[in-house]
N, C-alpha and C positions, 0 to 999 in steps of 0.2 A: 304660138298661141293657140289654145283648144278652140277649134271652130265651134265648139258648144256653147262658148260663153255667151250670155246675153247681157245687156244692161241692166242695172239693178234698179232703174227708176224710168217709167213710161208713162204714155197718156193712154187712159182707156176711152173707148167711144160707144160702149154699151148704151142702148137706149137714145143716142144721139142722131138726130136725122137730118137732111136737107141743109139749110143754111147756118143752123144751130152747129152740127157738125163741121163744117167748114170753117167757122170761125173759129170753135174751140180748137181745132188742129193748127190753123195758121196763128193764132194766138200763141198756143203751147210751143212750135216751132220757133217763133220769134223770142219767145222768152228762154229758150235754151234747152226744150225737150228735143229728144233725139230718138225715142222709141214711140211708136205709134201703133196700138193694137186695134185690130178690128176683125170682122168674122162675115162669112157668107151670109149667115142669117140676120145680121145686124140691117142689112139693106142700105148701106152707107158705102160701100168700097169705092164707087165711082166719086162720091163726095169727098172722101178721103184723099183719093188720087188726085182729085181737082185742087184740093187744099195744098197738097205736097207740091204739085206742079208750079204752083202760084206763089208758094212761099219764098221761093229763091234760093232755100236750102239745097245744096247740091244732094242729089238720090244717094251717092256713096255715103254721105254723112249720116243718113237716117236708117235706123232698123224698123223694118215692116213686119208686122207680124198677121197674118189671118188664120181663120180657121174652117176647114171642110165641114160642111153641114152633113147630117145624117143620110139625107137622101142621095148623097154623091160618093158612099163610101166603096160601092163595088168597084173592081178592078178597072172595067171598062168606063166608069163615071168619074173617079177621082182625078186623074190627070186632066182630062178636059175641063171640068169644073175649075181646076186651080188656072188654067190657063185663061178662061173667063174672068177669074178674079184678076189676073195680072194685066188684063186690058182694062178693066174698070179702074184699077189702082195705077194705070199709065206706067208700068214698068215691066222690065224683062224678067225679073225673079223676085221673090220676096225672101226675107232674111230668115223667118220661121214660119212653119207652116204647122198647125195644130190639128189633130181629131178633135172635133167640138166636145161631143159627147159619146159615151160607149154606144156601139150599135144596138138601136131597141131590139130586145128579145133576141139579141145576138144574131139577128138576119145576116149580117156580114160578117164572117169569122175576123177576129182580131188580126190573124197573120195575114188575111188578105188586103185588109186595108192599109196596114203597117207595111206590106210589101208593096203596095201601089205608092204610098208616101215615098219609100226608098226610091222608087223608080221617077218620082218627081225629082228628088233629088239628084239622081243620076243624071237627069235630062237638063240639070243647073236651073231648074224652076223656083226652087227653095234651096238657099243654104244650109238650112238645120230644118229637123222635123221634131215634132213632140206631139204630146197628149194633153187633153185636159178633162177634168171631172173623174179620172181613173182612181179606182179603188187599188189596194195592194196586189189583189188576185189578177185584176185587168192589167196592173203593171208589170206583173210577172209573165203574162201571155205576151205582152207588148215586147219584152226583153227577150222571150224564146224567140221571137220573131224576127228581130232585127238586132238584138244585142243593145245593151244598156248605154254602150258608147255613142249610138246612133239617136238616143233620145235626149234632146237638148231640155227639155222640161216638162213638168206636168203643171199645169195650171188648175189651180182649185181654189175654191172658196176657203179663205182663211182670214180670220179676225181675232181681236183678242177675246171674243166669245165663243169662237169655234177654232181652235188651235191646231186641230188636225193632226196632232203629234205623231200617231202611227204610221199615217200615210208619209209625213215629212220626213219622219226618220228612216222609214224603208228607203224612200227615194235617194236620200242623202247616202245610205249604206252602198246603193248602186252608183252613185257619183250623177244622179238626176237631180238638176236643178229644180227649186220650187218656185212658181209665180203665184202670188197671192192675188185673187180679185176679190172686189167686195170687202177690202181691207178695213174699211171704216164702218162696215155694217150698214150700209146705206143709213150712215149719219149717226145711227144710235150710238156708237163708241164715242162719239165727240161729245154726248151728253153724259158720259159715266163720270162720277164724283173722282173715281182713282185717277182716272186719265186727265180730269181737270185739275186736279191737285198737282201732278206732276208737270202739267204744262205751264201751270203758275210759277212752280218753282224754278223751271228753266226759262221763263218769259217766252215761252213758245206757244203754238195753238195746239189745241188737243189733236187737229189732224195731223200735224207735224210729230207729235209724240207719236202716234198710232203707226205712221208709215216709217219712222226711225225705228220703232220697236220691230217691225217686220224685216227691215233691211239688217238690223243688228243681228238678227236670227238667219241672215245668209239668203232671205228670199227677195225675190224681184217682186215690185209693186208697181200697179198701172192704174192710178186714181184718174178719174175723169171729172172735169168741170166745166161748167161754161162761162165762169166769171172769172175775169182777168186777175183779180186780186186773189181768188183762190188757187189759180193754176201757179201763179208766181210764188205765193205762199207755201204751197205743197212742195215745190222744188227744193225750198229751204229745209226740207227735212233732212236731205242729205248731209248737212251740217251738223246736225243735231246729234250730241253724243250723250246717251242716255247711260247711266250708272246701274250696277248690279242691283240696288235696290228698287230702282225704277222696274228693271226689267223682271224681278221677283214679284212686284206688285202686279204686273199686267199678266204675267204667268198665272197668276191666282184668279184672274177673271175668266178662265174657261169654263164655260157650262154647256159645251157642245151643241149650242143654238145655231142650227142651220137655215139660212134663208132662202136658199136656191135648191129646190128638189122637184123639178118639174114630172109630173106624172108621165109615164111612159118613155121617158129619157133617164131619170135618175136610177144609178145601179143600187145595188145593196151596200150602203155605205159602210165603211169601216167604223 
């Protein structure tokens, strides 16, 4: 098995805090989710760790992803910050560690933080490493630093309205997996008439259609929800088989509409 493989379906925890995130993760694990995605900046690693510990699901059955925050990219900071994350998550290692955003103003060179990530991997602190919010130019730098075979995924904003094909195609050409975040475009995609019509045709929910679309393209998805019925319903997207006509209709919705582009963090997007 390629150690870079990652589950196609997971649970996101962005913007979920305190008891809300504990409940979401515990419910998700109870329903059958086995990938949980968090990040240092989310401020919820300890709660995610608590939820996993209390879930009764064996640690080895769960795929945990966290992301290193920009303040911790320097060679002397990255590994200690990851060790702190591991303590919060109550685990000896995570399954995937990502660089959350490119270093603002390139303060820490790509080669430096990718090298530090490789060091974390060599120490057994993380099984896989990857990147997030990286453009093609930045992916090329990361590849030059550690080799494409060591980059498990590039986690990027990708939805029916922002299909990010250039980045996705380049990643694919290098054997780097794409993880899509904000796949539902903050719920906007669920109100799209084209998606609603496809959902009706398949007796599915609009969310299931969008998630199935992304997975059919080979992307991993990490939707979040605080409601048990939505968590359960989203999981069923894995069984939904969309036809070529459905895929073509959704492909036509692309309008390069980006929702996440924080000032000071966002690179020059492709």
